[in-house]
C-alpha positions as a printed NumPy array, in Angstrom:
array([[  8.393, -12.114,  -5.141],
       [ 10.982, -14.708,  -4.112],
       [ 12.01 , -14.784,  -0.716],
       [ 14.924, -12.254,  -0.065],
       [ 18.221, -13.591,   0.801],
       [ 21.156, -10.978,   0.299],
       [ 20.451,  -7.345,  -0.725],
       [ 23.428,  -6.365,  -2.99 ],
       [ 24.036,  -2.869,  -3.834],
       [ 26.166,  -0.874,  -6.271],
       [ 27.734,   2.641,  -5.164],
       [ 28.423,   5.517,  -7.908],
       [ 27.27 ,   3.669, -10.922],
       [ 26.02 ,   6.896, -12.745],
       [ 28.699,   9.374, -13.545],
       [ 26.822,  12.259, -12.706],
       [ 26.1  ,  11.344,  -9.549],
       [ 29.573,  10.323,  -8.349],
       [ 29.979,  13.844,  -9.882],
       [ 27.69 ,  15.438,  -7.302],
       [ 28.973,  13.697,  -4.15 ],
       [ 32.701,  14.931,  -5.312],
       [ 34.132,  11.847,  -5.694],
       [ 35.89 ,   9.642,  -8.698],
       [ 33.513,   6.855, -10.345],
       [ 35.148,   3.68 ,  -9.364],
       [ 37.397,   1.771, -11.358],
       [ 35.528,  -1.599, -10.942],
       [ 31.971,  -1.813,  -9.285],
       [ 31.659,  -0.641,  -5.978],
       [ 29.498,  -3.079,  -3.852],
       [ 28.025,  -2.782,  -0.409],
       [ 25.054,  -4.623,   1.515],
       [ 22.022,  -4.114,   3.303],
       [ 20.463,  -6.465,   5.988],
       [ 17.602,  -8.232,   4.944],
       [ 15.358,  -6.212,   7.973],
       [ 16.251,  -3.109,   6.116],
       [ 13.877,  -4.064,   3.405],
       [ 10.493,  -2.267,   3.196],
       [  7.788,  -3.101,   0.74 ],
       [  5.973,  -0.405,  -1.005],
       [  2.702,  -0.228,  -2.785],
       [  0.434,   2.802,  -4.155],
       [  0.501,   4.868,  -0.129],
       [  2.73 ,   3.576,   2.006],
       [  4.379,   5.593,   5.034],
       [  8.069,   5.416,   6.663],
       [  9.111,   7.132,   9.516],
       [ 12.945,   8.02 ,  10.056],
       [ 13.3  ,   9.192,  13.578],
       [ 15.073,  12.344,  13.904],
       [ 17.792,  11.319,  16.07 ],
       [ 19.062,   9.295,  12.893],
       [ 20.184,  12.665,  11.233],
       [ 19.521,  13.866,   7.271],
       [ 18.354,  10.569,   5.664],
       [ 18.265,  11.151,   1.896],
       [ 16.792,   9.608,  -0.964],
       [ 18.275,   7.566,  -3.777],
       [ 16.278,   5.737,  -6.67 ],
       [ 17.54 ,   2.645,  -8.148],
       [ 16.439,   0.37 , -10.778],
       [ 16.589,  -3.113,  -8.267],
       [ 16.569,  -6.705, -10.317],
       [ 15.907, -10.098,  -8.381],
       [ 17.167, -13.591,  -9.33 ],
       [ 14.447, -16.393,  -9.681],
       [ 17.655, -18.804, -10.176],
       [ 21.021, -19.159,  -9.329],
       [ 23.452, -16.934, -11.724],
       [ 24.292, -18.597, -14.666],
       [ 27.147, -16.218, -16.455],
       [ 26.858, -18.009, -19.82 ],
       [ 23.166, -18.057, -20.141],
       [ 20.885, -14.952, -21.032],
       [ 20.159, -12.631, -18.177],
       [ 16.318, -13.574, -18.553],
       [ 17.563, -17.136, -17.205],
       [ 18.269, -16.119, -13.81 ],
       [ 16.71 , -13.106, -13.184],
       [ 12.943, -12.808, -12.914],
       [ 11.809,  -9.603, -11.617],
       [ 12.539,  -5.791, -11.88 ],
       [ 11.434,  -3.248,  -9.11 ],
       [ 12.352,   0.193,  -8.228],
       [ 13.99 ,   0.555,  -5.013],
       [ 14.905,   3.471,  -2.827],
       [ 18.282,   3.374,  -0.997],
       [ 17.746,   5.629,   2.026],
       [ 20.876,   6.878,   3.122],
       [ 22.216,   8.841,   6.623],
       [ 24.324,  11.03 ,   4.526],
       [ 26.135,  13.339,   7.086],
       [ 26.921,  10.058,   8.856],
       [ 28.053,   8.584,   5.879],
       [ 30.479,  11.15 ,   5.558],
       [ 31.872,  11.011,   8.79 ],
       [ 32.355,   7.241,   8.256],
       [ 33.892,   8.038,   4.509],
       [ 36.473,  10.71 ,   6.542],
       [ 37.569,   8.129,   9.36 ],
       [ 37.969,   5.527,   6.931],
       [ 35.128,   3.417,   8.185],
       [ 32.736,   0.776,   6.672],
       [ 29.72 ,   3.095,   5.657],
       [ 27.085,  -0.093,   7.016],
       [ 25.701,   2.284,   9.744],
       [ 24.819,   4.798,   7.447],
       [ 23.127,   2.11 ,   4.484],
       [ 21.792,  -0.423,   6.767],
       [ 19.125,   0.936,   9.267],
       [ 15.597,  -0.202,   9.016],
       [ 13.331,   0.889,   6.38 ],
       [ 16.328,   2.158,   4.256],
       [ 15.959,  -0.701,   1.362],
       [ 12.606,   0.311,   0.122],
       [ 11.203,  -1.854,  -2.778],
       [  8.674,  -1.544,  -5.316],
       [  6.169,  -3.918,  -6.951],
       [  7.697,  -6.361,  -9.617],
       [  7.574,  -6.242, -13.132],
       [  8.798,  -9.042, -15.375],
       [ 12.18 ,  -9.238, -16.467],
       [ 12.193,  -9.516, -20.081],
       [ 15.636,  -9.628, -21.359],
       [ 18.669,  -7.214, -21.053],
       [ 17.827,  -5.133, -23.735],
       [ 14.332,  -4.585, -22.545],
       [ 16.117,  -3.414, -19.234],
       [ 18.429,  -1.168, -21.003],
       [ 15.406,   0.972, -22.399],
       [ 13.657,   1.465, -19.155],
       [ 13.081,   4.756, -17.95 ],
       [ 12.632,   5.576, -14.076],
       [ 12.232,   8.745, -12.244],
       [ 11.94 ,   9.808,  -8.419],
       [  9.097,  13.064,  -8.062],
       [  8.753,  14.624,  -4.499],
       [  5.563,  16.087,  -3.78 ],
       [  5.116,  16.464,  -7.55 ],
       [  8.413,  17.752,  -8.555],
       [ 10.668,  15.308, -10.629],
       [ 13.842,  15.376,  -8.585],
       [ 15.75 ,  12.278, -10.321],
       [ 15.182,  10.527, -13.787],
       [ 17.377,   8.025, -15.633],
       [ 17.726,   4.958, -17.857],
       [ 19.989,   2.475, -17.316],
       [ 21.735,   2.716, -20.459],
       [ 23.182,   5.385, -18.446],
       [ 25.231,   3.025, -15.98 ],
       [ 28.752,   2.912, -15.532],
       [ 28.944,  -0.88 , -15.02 ],
       [ 25.927,  -2.42 , -17.301],
       [ 23.627,  -4.65 , -15.698],
       [ 25.727,  -7.985, -17.185],
       [ 29.247,  -6.905, -15.9  ],
       [ 27.309,  -6.155, -12.313],
       [ 25.995,  -9.547, -12.215],
       [ 29.572, -11.298, -13.239],
       [ 31.308,  -9.509, -10.697],
       [ 28.97 ,  -9.73 ,  -7.875],
       [ 28.828, -13.515,  -9.079],
       [ 32.507, -14.04 ,  -8.93 ],
       [ 33.457, -11.972,  -5.874],
       [ 30.577, -12.669,  -3.615],
       [ 28.142, -15.134,  -5.07 ],
       [ 24.705, -14.467,  -6.768],
       [ 21.831, -17.078,  -5.972],
       [ 18.069, -17.243,  -6.31 ],
       [ 16.475, -14.83 ,  -4.072],
       [ 19.11 , -12.212,  -4.208],
       [ 18.366,  -8.636,  -5.107],
       [ 20.569,  -6.015,  -6.737],
       [ 20.538,  -1.974,  -6.471],
       [ 22.181,  -1.26 ,  -9.722],
       [ 22.951,   2.479,  -8.542],
       [ 21.341,   5.912,  -8.576],
       [ 21.81 ,   8.809, -10.66 ],
       [ 22.204,  12.413, -10.182],
       [ 19.756,  14.205,  -8.128],
       [ 20.05 ,  12.745,  -5.021],
       [ 18.691,  14.814,  -1.709],
       [ 17.382,  15.139,   1.383],
       [ 13.547,  14.086,   2.689],
       [ 11.439,  15.846,   4.831],
       [  8.198,  15.382,   7.127],
       [  5.261,  14.756,   5.148],
       [  6.809,  14.67 ,   1.5  ],
       [  5.182,  12.257,  -0.871],
       [  7.902,  10.21 ,  -2.837],
       [  6.52 ,   9.198,  -6.225],
       [  8.522,   6.221,  -8.169],
       [  7.773,   5.648, -11.798],
       [  8.975,   3.241, -14.362],
       [  8.135,   3.878, -18.501],
       [  5.417,   6.696, -17.247],
       [  3.933,   4.552, -14.447],
       [  3.429,   5.477, -10.952],
       [  4.313,   1.877,  -9.28 ],
       [  5.059,   3.182,  -5.452],
       [  4.275,   6.166,  -3.32 ],
       [  5.768,   6.764,   0.276],
       [  4.804,   9.675,   2.784],
       [  7.532,  10.58 ,   5.442],
       [  5.743,  10.621,   8.453],
       [  8.694,  11.901,  10.265]])
């Protein structure tokens, strides 16, 4: 994959996920960022460790894309986007809720080490092909999240346009496009399996 420059993430981009958090769907794309130090590349037998001192760690599976060229809003998406991945936006949910209640930024609940898991790449073919993907997360063999990007509140083109206009979107940037309903807590010895179009493309065992 390309060297990663920025990690952009989109919050509450599936209506059912916003509902399970008891929040409203945002009126425009809701972006936040993670530091590149949070990036955690996963393979068929990866492990992750989250100290108990962090509090509850929740999983959020997402489709992720990486740019191979600087974003061109006038060209087909495949001119700018090179690869698709599955990712997990690990979140310190208790801390996030506390920060929200105080009106403070979420950064501490989203930017900790290993909080941006990322699978191997598959080629990005087109916007139409991207919208036909099916992705899922299973924990210990039980599916807990399953969706298609066709259900996103803000589609990929709109996310890219918004990010390009407001923040910049360049070669190497990666974009987590939002998580569907079904988020929850991970526990020690859980095995998380990430599936794209019925193919498992990453596994993570939680060590602590």
